[in-house]
C-alpha positions in Angstrom: 158.4 192.9 153.9 156.2 194.6 151.2 153.8 193.1 148.7 156.0 191.5 145.9 154.7 192.6 142.5 155.7 191.6 139.0 154.9 194.2 136.2 154.2 192.4 132.7 153.5 195.0 129.9 155.1 195.1 126.5 155.3 198.9 126.8 158.2 200.2 128.7 156.7 203.5 129.3 153.6 201.9 130.8 155.7 199.9 133.2 157.7 202.8 134.2 154.5 204.7 135.0 153.1 201.7 137.0 156.4 201.4 139.0 156.1 205.1 139.9 152.6 204.6 141.1 153.6 201.6 143.1 156.8 203.4 144.6 154.3 205.7 146.3 152.9 202.7 148.4 155.1 202.0 151.3 154.0 198.4 151.5 154.6 197.5 147.9 157.6 196.4 146.0 158.2 195.8 142.2 160.5 192.8 142.1 160.7 192.5 138.3 159.4 193.5 134.9 158.6 191.4 131.9 158.0 192.7 128.3 156.4 189.5 126.9 154.3 186.6 128.1 157.0 184.0 128.1 159.3 186.1 130.2 156.4 186.8 132.7 155.8 183.0 133.2 159.5 182.4 133.8 160.0 185.2 136.3 157.0 184.1 138.3 158.6 180.6 138.6 162.0 182.2 139.6 160.9 185.0 141.9 157.5 183.9 143.3 155.7 187.3 143.3 152.5 187.7 145.2 150.7 189.7 142.4 151.3 189.9 138.6 150.0 192.9 136.7 149.4 191.4 133.4 148.7 193.3 130.1 146.4 191.3 127.8 148.2 192.5 124.7 151.5 190.7 125.3 153.8 189.5 122.5 155.0 185.8 122.2 152.3 184.6 124.6 149.0 186.3 125.0 148.0 187.7 128.4 145.1 185.0 128.8 147.5 182.1 128.1 150.2 183.5 130.2 147.7 183.8 132.9 146.7 180.2 132.5 150.4 179.1 132.6 151.2 181.1 135.7 148.4 179.9 137.8 148.9 176.3 136.7 152.5 176.5 138.0 151.8 178.8 141.0 148.1 178.6 142.0 148.7 181.1 145.0 149.5 184.0 142.7 147.0 186.8 142.1 146.9 188.0 138.5 145.3 191.4 137.8 144.7 191.9 134.1 145.5 195.3 132.6 143.9 196.5 129.4 142.6 199.3 127.3 139.5 197.3 126.3 136.2 197.4 128.1 134.5 194.8 126.0 132.8 192.3 128.3 134.2 189.3 126.2 137.8 190.2 127.4 136.8 190.5 130.9 134.8 187.2 131.0 137.7 185.3 129.4 140.4 186.6 131.6 138.3 185.9 134.6 137.7 182.3 133.4 141.4 181.9 133.0 141.8 182.5 136.7 142.6 186.2 137.0 141.6 187.9 140.3 141.0 191.4 138.8 140.4 193.4 135.6 141.8 197.0 135.6 141.4 199.5 132.8 144.7 201.3 132.0 143.0 204.7 132.1 141.8 204.1 135.6 145.1 202.6 136.8 146.3 205.7 138.6 143.3 205.9 140.9 142.5 202.0 141.3 145.9 200.0 141.1 146.9 200.0 144.8 143.2 199.4 145.8 142.9 196.5 143.2 146.0 194.8 144.6 145.0 195.0 148.2 141.5 193.7 147.2 142.7 190.6 145.4 145.0 189.7 148.4 142.1 189.6 150.5 140.8 186.7 148.2 138.3 189.0 146.5 137.7 189.9 142.9 138.4 193.5 141.7 136.8 194.9 138.5 137.1 198.4 137.3 133.7 200.2 137.7 133.7 201.0 134.0 133.3 197.3 133.2 131.8 195.9 136.2 128.1 196.5 134.9 128.9 194.3 132.0 130.1 191.6 134.2 127.2 191.9 136.6 124.7 191.5 133.6 126.6 188.4 132.5 126.6 187.0 136.0 122.9 187.5 136.4 122.1 185.9 133.1 124.3 183.0 134.0 122.6 182.7 137.4 119.2 182.9 135.8 120.1 180.1 133.5 121.7 178.0 136.3 118.6 178.5 138.4 116.3 177.3 135.5 118.5 174.2 135.1 118.4 173.6 138.9 114.5 174.1 139.0 114.0 171.7 136.1 116.2 168.9 137.8 114.6 169.8 141.2 110.9 169.5 139.9 111.3 166.5 137.5 113.6 164.2 139.9 112.0 160.9 140.7 113.5 160.9 144.2 112.3 163.3 146.9 114.4 166.4 147.5 114.2 169.0 150.2 116.3 172.1 150.9 116.7 172.5 154.6 117.9 175.5 156.5 120.5 175.5 159.3 117.7 174.7 161.9 116.8 171.5 160.0 113.4 172.8 158.7 112.2 172.3 155.2 112.2 175.6 153.1 111.5 173.8 149.7 110.3 170.4 148.6 109.9 168.8 145.2 106.9 166.9 143.9 108.4 163.5 144.4 108.9 164.1 148.1 105.3 165.4 148.4 104.0 162.3 146.7 106.2 160.1 148.7 105.1 161.4 152.0 101.4 162.1 151.0 101.7 165.9 152.0 101.4 169.1 150.1 104.2 171.7 149.7 102.4 173.9 152.2 102.2 171.1 154.6 105.8 170.4 154.4 106.9 173.9 154.5 108.9 175.0 157.6 108.5 171.3 159.1 111.5 169.8 160.8 112.7 167.2 158.4 112.9 164.8 161.3 109.2 165.1 162.1 108.1 162.1 159.9 110.5 159.6 161.4 110.5 157.3 164.4 111.8 158.9 167.6 115.1 157.0 168.0 115.9 157.5 164.3 115.0 161.3 164.5 117.4 161.7 167.5 120.2 160.1 165.5 119.4 161.9 162.4 119.2 165.3 164.3 122.7 164.6 165.8 124.2 164.0 162.4 122.6 167.1 161.0 124.2 169.3 163.7 127.6 167.9 162.9 127.0 168.6 159.2 126.2 172.2 159.9 129.2 172.6 162.2 131.4 171.3 159.4 132.4 168.1 161.1 130.7 166.0 158.3 130.9 166.4 154.6 127.5 164.5 154.2 125.7 161.6 155.8 123.4 158.8 154.7 121.1 156.5 156.6 118.2 154.2 156.0 115.1 155.0 158.2 111.4 154.7 158.3 109.0 157.5 157.5 105.4 157.8 158.9 103.0 158.6 156.3 99.8 160.6 156.6 97.6 157.5 156.6 99.8 155.8 159.3 101.8 153.4 156.9 105.5 153.1 157.2 107.8 153.9 154.4 111.5 152.9 154.2 113.8 155.6 152.8 117.5 156.1 152.1 118.2 159.6 153.2 121.3 161.4 151.8 122.1 165.0 153.2 124.8 167.3 151.9 125.5 170.9 152.7 125.7 173.9 150.4 128.3 176.5 151.4 129.2 179.9 150.2 132.6 180.9 148.9 133.7 181.5 152.5 132.7 178.1 153.5 129.7 179.3 155.5 126.6 177.0 155.8 123.7 178.2 153.6 121.4 175.3 153.3 121.3 171.5 153.0 120.1 169.2 150.2 118.2 166.2 151.5 117.5 163.4 149.0 115.1 160.6 149.9 115.0 157.4 147.9 111.9 155.1 148.5 113.5 151.7 149.3 110.3 150.1 150.9 110.1 147.3 148.2 113.9 146.6 148.5 113.4 146.1 152.3 110.4 144.0 151.7 112.3 141.9 149.2 115.2 141.6 151.6 113.0 140.5 154.4 111.5 137.8 152.1 114.9 136.7 151.1 116.0 136.4 154.7 112.8 134.5 155.6 113.5 132.1 152.7 117.1 131.7 153.7 115.9 130.9 157.3 113.4 128.4 155.9 116.0 126.8 153.6 118.4 126.5 156.4 115.8 124.8 158.6 115.0 122.5 155.7 118.5 121.7 155.1 119.1 121.0 158.7 115.9 118.9 158.9 116.8 116.8 155.7 120.2 116.2 157.2 118.9 114.9 160.4 116.3 112.9 158.4 119.1 111.4 156.4 121.1 110.6 159.5 118.1 109.0 161.1 117.8 106.8 158.0 121.5 106.1 158.1 121.3 105.0 161.8 118.2 102.9 161.0 120.0 101.0 158.3 123.0 100.6 160.4 120.9 99.2 163.3 119.2 96.8 160.7 122.5 95.6 159.6 123.8 95.1 163.1 120.7 93.6 164.7 119.6 91.4 162.0 122.1 90.7 159.1 125.2 90.9 161.4 123.5 88.8 164.1 122.4 86.2 161.4 125.9 86.0 160.1 127.3 85.6 163.5 124.8 82.7 164.2 125.8 81.1 160.8 129.5 81.3 161.9 128.7 79.6 165.2 126.7 76.9 163.4 129.4 76.2 160.8 131.9 75.9 163.7 129.7 73.4 165.5 129.1 71.5 162.1 132.8 71.3 161.6 133.5 69.7 164.9 130.7 67.1 164.4 131.6 66.2 161.0 132.6 62.7 160.6 134.3 62.9 157.2 137.5 64.8 156.7 136.5 65.7 153.2 134.1 68.3 154.5 136.7 70.1 156.7 138.1 72.0 153.7 134.8 73.2 152.3 133.5 74.2 155.7 136.6 76.2 156.5 136.2 78.1 153.2 132.6 78.8 154.0 133.5 80.1 157.5 136.2 82.4 156.0 133.6 83.9 153.6 131.0 84.4 156.3 133.9 86.1 158.5 134.6 88.4 155.5 130.9 89.2 155.3 130.7 89.9 159.1 133.7 92.3 158.9 132.3 94.1 155.8 128.9 94.4 157.5 130.6 95.8 160.7 132.6 98.3 158.5 129.5 99.3 156.6 127.5 99.8 159.8 130.2 102.3 161.2 130.5 104.0 157.7 126.7 104.5 157.7 126.3 105.8 161.2 129.1 105.1 163.8 127.5 103.9 167.0 130.4 105.5 168.9 128.8 108.9 168.0 125.5 108.0 169.9 126.8 105.6 172.5 130.1 107.4 173.6 129.8 110.9 172.2 131.2 113.5 169.8 134.9 113.4 170.9 135.3 109.6 170.8 133.8 109.6 167.5 136.1 112.1 166.2 139.1 110.0 167.5 137.7 106.9 165.9 137.2 108.9 162.6 140.8 110.1 162.7 142.1 106.5 163.2 139.9 105.4 160.1 141.4 108.2 157.9 145.0 107.5 159.2 144.8 103.9 158.4 143.0 104.4 155.0 145.1 107.3 153.6 148.3 107.2 155.6 147.9 110.8 157.0 149.1 111.5 160.6 146.0 112.8 162.4 146.2 114.3 165.8 143.1 114.9 168.0 143.3 117.2 171.0 140.3 117.5 173.4 139.7 119.0 176.8 137.7 117.5 179.7 135.1 120.2 180.2 131.5 119.1 179.5 130.1 119.9 176.1 126.4 119.2 176.2 125.0 118.6 172.7 121.7 117.3 171.2 121.8 114.9 168.4 121.2 117.7 165.8 124.6 119.4 166.9 126.4 116.3 167.3 125.5 115.0 163.9 126.4 118.2 162.2 129.8 118.7 163.9 130.8 115.1 163.1 129.7 115.5 159.3 131.6 118.7 159.2 134.9 117.1 160.6 134.5 114.2 158.1 133.8 116.6 155.2 137.0 118.7 156.2 139.2 115.5 156.4 137.8 114.3 153.0 138.8 117.8 151.6 142.4 117.4 153.1 142.7 114.0 151.5 141.4 115.2 148.1 143.1 118.6 147.8 145.5 119.5 150.6 148.5 117.3 149.8 149.2 117.2 153.5 150.8 114.6 155.7 149.7 116.0 159.1 146.5 117.2 160.4 145.5 118.5 163.8 141.9 118.5 165.1 141.3 120.5 168.4 138.0 120.3 170.2 137.7 122.9 173.0 135.0 125.0 174.8 135.1 128.9 175.0 132.4 130.3 177.1 129.1 128.9 175.9 130.5 128.0 172.5 132.2 124.9 171.2 135.2 125.5 168.9 136.4 122.7 166.4 139.5 123.4 164.5 141.0 121.3 161.6 144.6 122.4 160.6 146.7 120.9 157.9 150.3 121.5 156.6 149.2 121.1 152.9 149.5 123.5 150.0 146.9 126.0 151.1 144.8 128.4 149.2 145.0 132.0 148.2 142.1 133.4 150.2 141.8 136.3 152.8 142.5 135.4 156.5 138.8 135.4 157.3 136.4 134.3 154.7 132.9 135.5 154.8 129.9 133.0 154.7 129.7 131.5 151.2 133.0 132.9 149.8 135.0 129.7 149.6 134.7 126.0 149.4 132.5 123.5 147.6 128.9 122.4 148.1 129.9 120.4 151.2 131.2 123.3 153.0 128.5 125.6 151.8 126.0 123.1 153.4 128.0 123.0 156.6 128.1 126.8 156.8 124.4 127.3 156.2 123.5 124.7 158.9 125.9 126.1 161.3 124.3 129.6 160.7 120.9 128.2 161.3 122.2 127.0 164.7 123.8 130.4 165.5 127.2 129.3 164.6 129.8 130.2 161.9 132.6 128.6 159.8 135.9 130.6 159.4 138.7 129.7 157.0 142.4 130.9 157.1 144.9 129.9 154.4 147.8 131.1 152.4 149.6 129.2 149.6 152.3 126.9 151.0 151.1 127.5 154.7 148.3 125.1 154.9 144.6 125.7 155.9 142.9 126.1 159.0 139.1 125.9 159.4 137.3 126.7 162.6 133.7 125.6 163.5 132.1 127.8 166.2 128.5 127.0 167.5 126.6 127.6 170.7 126.3 124.6 173.0 122.8 123.5 174.1 
């Protein structure tokens, strides 16, 4: 099949002459003719020619506008402008509109077939009579573009280097030279990986090879640079390729942003976070020790004194000779009994002895019974028999976490069933608290600090200090599951 061509010219005689020229080419075929711009646009849509020969001086729709509409609808079509004008403004405007060639009518006899074959090879054809003007305009534009690039390159506040396909610096800007403490001459033709740590240099070189091969559009990494005086500088490196119109690699543009202060600030923040977690953990343990001390004082002193008073009152009642004293003594004994029960309850709420005497799992079972009796929620506790060695810090933290989670269920979940599962997976203990309440609209896995109030925030931070984590999964109407994971001692 020959090259399909549409002739668009208002002059019928010119169209006949062009058709005669093309008939002499065995691989070319004129599929239609158009006498105005609107018809040319319509015929391109209907017939899908490969090449349109477009006269600029078309009625109804000027050749430049017709070219724009044709290429907007059919980007693969090649348009060759045909004109009697050699003025550079006509050439530049039709090329900006997307035309692939510009042919003077008085040169059509010699150049038409050659122009068609040239544009089909994805190249631009311009009649020799006007090419000089186009080249001059191009050179002026190039010089202007180069001047703008040079201004940006020299004045940029981040380091910039142009790198050849071997990864060597061919050009550097003042910001990069100041950053590394080296002159332009000292940087010239040096491998851009020379100033980094060996392991980072290998990774960077590997990414650069993929970039040159076209496997990457660009890459970015943070790495350390070794300065002339031995100091280390943190930089964020971004490397992008520059390719020609054929897609061939020409050079790469590497941009380096000094992020040393950011890194130092980040390290300081992480240090402060670690110290704050340590402080929070220590404060919590101190609070628990004080709770336990108060509970012990209540049990060993107040509780014992009340119990002794109860015994004494019982003995006094038996030895009382007057029946008039029996009623008042019984009333006093009831009041003392209430005080004993209240003191015992307060002792457990302050610091349940079960947690220290029997361990974490029995303490959770006691807590579940307490919440069930107080709030009418059915709480099931499932445990396994494998040993779970814990020190006081971990035991207290997990117990406080389960108590906080059950309080949240009571306050917010509107649930009537809760399941607490305690198990061991490898070297970690997993504690899960699941309810059938209203749920929340949060992602399946919530990162640290994204959900929950201050109580949960405190638990998350303390878990993280011990190398653990808190996960939440919830959907509206489907309840909430919270999982505590922490390494065992």
